[in-house]
Each structure stands twice: as structure tokens, then as C-alpha cells.
N, C-alpha and C positions, 0 to 999 in steps of 0.2 A: 978728886972724891971720890972711889970706889962706892957704890951703892946698891944695896939689894933690891930688886926690882918690886915694886910696889910697895915700897917699906917708906911711911911717912917720917922726915927729920922734924924736931920742934918750931921749927919755921911755918915750915909747913901744916902741923894744928894748929900754930896760933892764927894763923891765916884761916883756917877752917874754922877754929871758934870765933872770931870776929863775924867771918862771912854768915852766919848761924845768926847774927843778930838782925841782919835785915832780913824784912818780910818782903823785899822784892829784889830786882837786880841792884846791882852796883858797879861802881867803875875803880882804877886801879888806884886814881889820886885819892877819892874816897876813902877808900881803904888806908891807903898811906897816911893819911891824916889821923883818920881814927887810932891806928897802929901806934901812932907819933913817930912817924918814921923820916928822919931828915937829911939824912944824908944821901946825896944820888947815889952813892954804891948800894947802900940797902936797897934804894927805890928800885933800880937794877935786878938785883936780887930777888926782890919780890916779884917783878912781873917773870923773872925767869921760874919762879917756885908756881905761879900762877898758871903759866903755860904747860909746866910738869903735871900742876893736880886737874888743867882740861882733860891731858893726856891719859892720867890716871883713871878720869872718869867721875872723879869727887864732883867738877864744877862743869857746868854746861858756859859756852859762849856764842856773842852774837854782837855783829859789828849796831850800832845804833843807826836807824835811816836817816836820812837828810832830814827830812820832816821835824822829826822830833830834835836836832840839832838847832834849826832854825827855832823852834818854841824855845828853847832854852836861853837864846841869845838872839837879839838883834845883828850884833855882828856875823860874819860866817866862822862859825865854830869847828873847829872839825868835828868828825865823828867820835864817837867813843868806843871802845871793845866793854861791853856789858857782861857781865858772869851771875851766876846764878847757882846756888847749890843744886848739884842734878839730883 
């Protein structure tokens, strides 16, 4: 799909709308649940859109610290990629 540089598509606008409801950082699975995205292909599309939004400067991203992951679960949970409106 040919896209104009820095022009948001409707799905990206929806992501930003849902992201604006969080008062803190959020992670992809949380966003997918809130947006009611159930099919794995749509989830993959969402992660690609999140990466585009980061590159365009709409979102900032960081990896969760290992200590934060340990606090969440006594099991060895993988670190989450955390997003926030920029």
C-alpha cells in the first residue's frame, strides 16, 4: 500500500484514541483487549501500526525493567514493551 509520509490511517487514529485514555504506560496486549482485537492477523497489524506511530513521534516506547516484570508475576514473565503518548 502506498502511503503518504506522516499521514495517519484510520486504524492508527483508533490506536491513538485508545492510547489517550490511559493515564500511564500501556502494553500491546492490553491495547488489543481494550480495542477488542481478537484475530492474530489483526494483532500483528496493531504491532506494526504501533511501531509506525513510534517512528512518527506520536508514541514513545521502552522495555519494561526486569524488576517490574518480576513484581507482576512470581513466574519468569517476559519483559513487556511499554508505550506512552509522546
